[in-house]
C-alpha positions in Angstrom: -45.7 -41.2 -64.2 -42.6 -39.4 -62.8 -42.6 -39.0 -59.1 -43.1 -35.4 -57.8 -39.8 -33.7 -57.1 -38.9 -33.4 -53.4 -38.6 -30.0 -51.8 -34.8 -30.5 -51.5 -34.5 -31.3 -55.2 -36.5 -28.1 -56.0 -34.2 -26.0 -53.9 -31.2 -27.5 -55.6 -32.6 -26.6 -59.0 -33.2 -23.0 -57.9 -29.7 -22.7 -56.5 -28.3 -24.1 -59.8 -30.1 -21.5 -62.0 -27.3 -18.8 -61.7 -24.8 -21.4 -62.9 -26.7 -22.4 -66.1 -24.7 -19.9 -68.2 -21.4 -20.9 -66.6 -18.7 -22.6 -68.7 -18.6 -26.3 -68.1 -15.7 -27.3 -65.7 -13.8 -29.3 -68.4 -14.0 -26.4 -70.8 -13.1 -23.9 -68.2 -10.0 -25.8 -67.3 -8.9 -26.2 -70.9 -6.3 -28.6 -71.9 -3.0 -29.2 -70.0 -1.2 -27.3 -72.8 -3.2 -24.2 -71.9 -3.0 -24.7 -68.2 -2.6 -22.6 -66.1 -4.6 -19.6 -67.3 -4.9 -18.0 -63.9 -3.1 -18.0 -60.5 -2.5 -21.4 -58.9 -3.1 -21.8 -55.1 -1.3 -24.1 -52.7 -2.9 -24.6 -49.3 -0.1 -25.1 -46.8 -1.1 -26.4 -43.3 1.9 -24.5 -41.7 2.5 -21.0 -40.5 4.4 -18.5 -42.7 8.1 -18.8 -42.2 8.1 -22.5 -41.4 10.4 -24.8 -43.4 7.7 -26.3 -45.6 6.2 -22.8 -46.2 9.6 -21.4 -47.2 10.2 -24.4 -49.5 6.9 -24.2 -51.4 7.3 -20.4 -51.8 10.7 -21.0 -53.3 9.4 -23.7 -55.6 6.3 -21.5 -56.3 8.5 -18.7 -57.6 10.1 -21.1 -60.1 6.7 -22.4 -61.2 5.3 -18.9 -61.6 8.2 -18.0 -63.9 7.6 -21.1 -66.0 3.8 -20.7 -66.1 3.6 -16.9 -66.5 1.0 -17.0 -63.7 0.9 -16.2 -60.0 1.4 -18.9 -57.4 -0.5 -18.2 -54.2 0.6 -19.8 -50.9 -2.4 -19.9 -48.6 -1.3 -20.8 -45.0 -3.9 -22.7 -43.0 -2.0 -23.9 -39.9 -3.4 -25.7 -36.9 -5.0 -29.0 -35.9 -2.0 -31.1 -36.9 -2.7 -30.3 -40.5 -6.4 -31.0 -40.3 -7.4 -27.4 -40.9 -5.4 -27.3 -44.1 -6.7 -30.7 -45.3 -10.3 -29.5 -44.8 -9.5 -26.3 -46.7 -8.3 -28.3 -49.7 -11.4 -30.4 -49.6 -13.6 -27.3 -49.4 -12.0 -25.8 -52.5 -13.2 -26.4 -56.1 -11.6 -29.3 -58.0 -10.9 -26.9 -60.8 -7.2 -27.4 -61.4 -6.2 -24.2 -59.5 -6.4 -25.4 -55.9 -3.8 -27.9 -54.5 -2.3 -28.8 -51.2 1.3 -28.8 -50.0 0.8 -30.9 -46.9 2.7 -32.9 -44.3 2.5 -36.7 -44.2 1.2 -36.8 -40.6 -2.0 -35.1 -41.7 -2.6 -38.0 -44.0 -1.1 -41.0 -42.1 -1.6 -40.1 -38.4 -4.2 -37.3 -37.8 -7.2 -39.4 -38.8 -6.2 -42.0 -36.2 -5.4 -39.6 -33.4 -7.7 -36.6 -33.7 -11.4 -37.1 -33.0 -13.8 -35.6 -35.6 -11.5 -35.9 -38.7 -13.9 -36.6 -41.5 -11.7 -36.7 -44.6 -10.3 -40.0 -46.0 -7.3 -39.6 -48.2 -8.2 -42.4 -50.6 -11.8 -41.3 -50.9 -11.3 -37.5 -51.1 -7.9 -36.8 -52.5 -5.4 -37.9 -55.2 -1.6 -37.9 -55.0 0.4 -35.6 -57.2 4.0 -36.1 -56.0 6.1 -36.6 -53.0 8.0 -33.4 -52.6 10.6 -33.7 -49.8 11.5 -35.7 -46.8 12.9 -34.7 -43.4 14.5 -37.6 -41.6 14.2 -37.5 -37.8 17.5 -37.1 -35.9 18.3 -38.7 -32.5 20.1 -35.9 -30.7 21.7 -35.9 -27.2 23.5 -33.1 -25.3 27.2 -32.8 -26.1 28.0 -33.9 -22.5 26.0 -37.1 -22.9 27.8 -40.3 -21.9 26.2 -42.1 -24.9 28.5 -41.9 -27.9 26.6 -44.1 -30.3 23.0 -45.2 -30.7 24.1 -48.7 -29.7 25.2 -47.2 -26.3 21.9 -45.5 -25.8 19.8 -48.6 -26.7 21.9 -50.8 -24.4 21.4 -48.3 -21.5 17.6 -48.2 -22.1 17.4 -52.0 -22.2 19.3 -52.2 -18.9 17.0 -49.6 -17.3 13.4 -49.9 -18.7 11.5 -46.6 -18.5 14.6 -45.1 -16.9 15.9 -43.2 -20.0 13.9 -40.1 -20.9 13.3 -39.1 -24.5 11.8 -35.8 -25.4 9.3 -35.1 -28.2 6.9 -32.3 -29.2 3.7 -33.9 -28.0 1.8 -37.2 -27.6 0.8 -38.7 -31.0 3.1 -36.3 -33.0 5.5 -37.7 -35.6 8.6 -37.3 -33.4 6.8 -39.2 -30.6 5.8 -42.0 -33.0 9.4 -42.1 -34.4 10.7 -42.5 -30.8 8.1 -45.2 -30.1 9.1 -47.0 -33.3 12.7 -46.9 -32.3 11.8 -48.5 -29.0 9.6 -51.1 -30.5 12.2 -52.1 -33.1 15.0 -52.2 -30.6 13.2 -53.8 -27.6 14.1 -50.8 -25.5 11.5 -49.1 -23.2 12.0 -45.3 -23.1 10.2 -42.9 -20.8 8.6 -40.7 -23.4 8.3 -37.1 -22.2 5.9 -34.9 -24.2 6.4 -31.2 -24.5 4.2 -28.5 -26.2 6.8 -27.9 -28.9 10.2 -28.6 -30.3 11.7 -25.6 -28.4 10.6 -26.9 -25.0 11.9 -30.4 -25.9 15.2 -28.9 -26.9 15.6 -26.9 -23.6 14.7 -30.0 -21.6 17.3 -32.1 -23.4 20.0 -29.4 -23.2 19.1 -28.9 -19.5 19.5 -32.6 -18.7 15.8 -33.3 -17.9 15.7 -35.7 -20.8 18.6 -37.7 -22.3 17.6 -37.5 -26.0 15.2 -35.7 -28.3 13.7 -36.7 -31.6 13.3 -34.0 -34.2 14.2 -33.1 -37.8 17.7 -31.7 -38.4 16.6 -28.1 -39.0 15.4 -28.0 -35.4 18.6 -29.3 -33.8 21.1 -28.0 -36.4 22.0 -24.8 -34.6 22.9 -26.6 -31.4 24.7 -29.4 -33.2 26.8 -26.9 -35.2 27.4 -24.9 -32.1 28.7 -27.9 -30.2 25.9 -28.1 -27.7 24.4 -31.3 -29.1 25.4 -34.4 -30.9 23.4 -36.5 -33.3 23.6 -40.2 -32.5 21.9 -41.3 -35.7 19.5 -40.3 -38.5 16.3 -42.2 -39.0 16.5 -41.6 -42.7 16.2 -44.5 -45.2 19.4 -43.3 -46.9 22.2 -40.9 -46.2 21.2 -37.4 -47.5 23.7 -34.8 -48.7 24.9 -32.8 -45.8 24.0 -35.5 -43.3 26.9 -37.8 -44.1 28.4 -37.5 -40.6 25.4 -39.1 -39.0 25.0 -42.9 -39.2 21.7 -44.4 -40.1 19.7 -45.7 -37.1 18.6 -48.7 -39.2 22.2 -50.0 -39.2 22.0 -50.4 -35.5 18.2 -51.0 -35.2 16.8 -52.6 -38.3 13.5 -51.0 -39.3 14.2 -47.8 -37.4 13.3 -45.5 -40.3 11.1 -42.4 -39.8 10.7 -39.2 -41.8 8.6 -36.1 -41.7 7.5 -35.7 -45.3 5.7 -33.2 -47.6 3.6 -33.9 -50.7 1.6 -32.2 -53.3 -2.0 -33.5 -53.4 -5.3 -32.5 -55.0 -9.0 -32.9 -54.3 -10.5 -35.7 -56.4 -12.0 -34.5 -59.7 -9.2 -32.5 -61.1 -8.4 -33.1 -64.8 -5.8 -35.9 -65.0 -4.0 -34.0 -67.7 -3.6 -31.0 -65.4 -2.3 -33.3 -62.6 0.2 -34.8 -65.0 1.4 -31.4 -66.0 1.7 -30.3 -62.4 3.6 -33.4 -61.5 6.1 -32.8 -64.3 6.6 -29.1 -63.6 6.8 -29.6 -59.8 9.3 -32.4 -60.1 11.5 -30.4 -62.4 11.4 -27.4 -60.1 12.2 -29.5 -57.0 15.5 -30.6 -58.6 16.7 -27.2 -59.7 20.1 -26.6 -58.0 19.0 -23.5 -56.1 15.8 -25.2 -54.9 17.9 -28.3 -53.7 20.2 -25.9 -51.9 17.4 -24.0 -50.2 15.7 -27.3 -49.3 18.9 -28.5 -47.7 19.2 -25.3 -45.7 15.7 -26.0 -44.3 16.5 -29.6 -43.3 14.4 -31.1 -46.1 15.5 -33.2 -49.0 13.7 -33.3 -52.4 12.2 -36.7 -53.2 10.0 -36.1 -56.3 8.4 -39.0 -58.2 5.2 -40.2 -59.8 1.7 -40.2 -58.3 1.8 -44.0 -58.1 5.0 -43.9 -56.1 3.4 -41.4 -53.7 0.3 -43.6 -53.4 2.5 -46.6 -52.4 4.5 -44.4 -50.0 1.3 -43.2 -48.3 0.0 -46.8 -48.0 3.3 -48.0 -46.4 3.4 -44.9 -44.1 -0.1 -45.3 -42.9 0.5 -49.0 -42.1 3.7 -48.3 -40.2 2.1 -45.6 -38.0 -1.1 -47.4 -37.5 0.8 -50.4 -36.2 2.7 -48.1 -33.8 -0.5 -46.4 -32.7 -2.2 -49.8 -32.0 0.7 -51.0 -29.9 0.7 -47.7 -27.9 -3.1 -48.0 -27.6 -3.4 -44.4 -28.9 -7.0 -43.6 -29.9 -8.6 -40.4 -31.4 -9.1 -37.7 -28.8 
């Protein structure tokens, strides 16, 4: 004899009744050849006008032309990317909702922000790495330090006596600075500001001796002669950054990027994901998209879902090791 249905099960059945006549999800999505048949939405955990927002809008215009469908950019800023990640998770896995998210929301936020409930491997799937933004080590133009080697030597000689500015405890620039210190054996005095603008003013004003940020943040002052870049923490020399030596040549292992990726909630048709990967990667490498990306201080780095999965695994390990050494816990 079958057990009597629970009240919860009965309520679930009632709620499902209006959906009985709906088209099954697989049928509704159709094949990848017919996808997309409606507007495609990208949740972006950044405010309108920010570099990643501008980049995905530019890419989205190219995709819209190719698909003959609208591309919606849905800004969900705040919470170090957590608000946007939760919005992706709350959406239907129907092949029309994706995320264009920053790496720190995947690799850092779950270990630094209390109450984060998503788990990337459990809840999401990688589509493609889109772009990277290497962190720059910038000093005032009047700084006595001409090379990263000079700066590291001074910091080693005076532990906790050389101030380095970032845009907040536990943020990617802070962790990049901490990684530099750990890899070099130098002890900086990390000074946390509410944002990049405040860190910039402190460095220009001499309250701090160096700041860590992506190039688009410091470019105006570098090009205007008010700041110098001692080194890039990129893993390779990017076009337009040839004048900046790689930090890893002075401090092995001193590699740190901001990065942006396309992800999806688990459950999306794999054929749709493959089509999106192909179309997104082609769009990212269009000459005018590459040029726009470079203007924004980001550098296209498309690839396969498997490459992104490995990138995420390595990134999470790197930053978790740093967080553990700094004893940073969720708060």
